[in-house]
Phi, psi and omega in degrees: 000134183285149181278127178297330182292331183263319191259006180298121186265129178297137178277174178300315180299321180294315181296323181293328184242036191281350182302126179284138179251127176276117181226158178243083180231160189237168178180202176215160180220157180242129176277175180297335178278007177071012174279143182251144185216146177287156179206165172232134177284126176274308173207163186205144169231174178297346182245348184212156175211138175252129184243137171264126183198158178279342182248122184276139165268152183262144179310131182092348181282137178280139184232141168241119182245146173240111192245132178307138178072344184252313183101206184284132178226128179252147179189191182228134179296129179256328179197157176267150177245174180300323184232030180168217179203164177247146180219151170286164171248120177262111185203163176287165177304318182296316179297320181292322175297321177294319177300318179300316180295317179297320181291323177298316178298315181294321179296317179294321179297316180296323180292328182277334182294137175273162178307125182054017173053062181290357177296336183268131180301137177256135180226159174271124183289154176288332179244084189283342182282130181211189179228132174258126180247134176272170185290342179271005175098347179295141182235143179223134176292148180209164177239126182281120179283310174203163179210160177222184179294341186248353181178186183207154170248130183232146173267124186204151184282328182269160180230081175302151184300148176298133180098347181286146179278138181220169173232124177256110189066249174246007185266120176281147179189197178218153176285126182245345183199147172253147166222180192308313185254006183179216185204164178252140181240136172254122180294149180296326178224155177293130186273160173275141181306319183292331178293314180292326179295318180291318185287313189237354183072032178256112184276118183232148178226000000 
């Protein structure tokens, strides 16, 4: 029986939309042993995706990934990378056409976004005390200096590495910058003003 990882043939839709898009989106994936792990998309096309992760999938292994803004993606690992792995995307023509449209939207969105998305007003929350949780479950108290619909600056004693996934309160995001007394977090998705007002008491418009 031929290996899907080696002999998977690109479809017409995949060849038409094969250009890889560099995007910064997050998600999680499940290996064949049913263990789940966090990941970051390095680049993606309707037929392939490269993931940055601490846990490697092995060539030929089937993967199910759940990616922010994209949804469920199934595929097979084709090769390992220095900090992750690459996989094919196994999907119908209709699904790949939808992926192409989603990737075009994401690429355009990333081009329009300003650094740390300064288009969004930053305010000091009425309830500045919160908790920052790392992906391994460790939690640290922190004080929110300011926040916006797209991120927050927090005063905290620990300095998780830039790029690591964290949760501030209930908001998922990643560390994007360090400064003397803390760090800046970019939320995984743009938040709704009422959500932040409920969570932190920060009135945003």
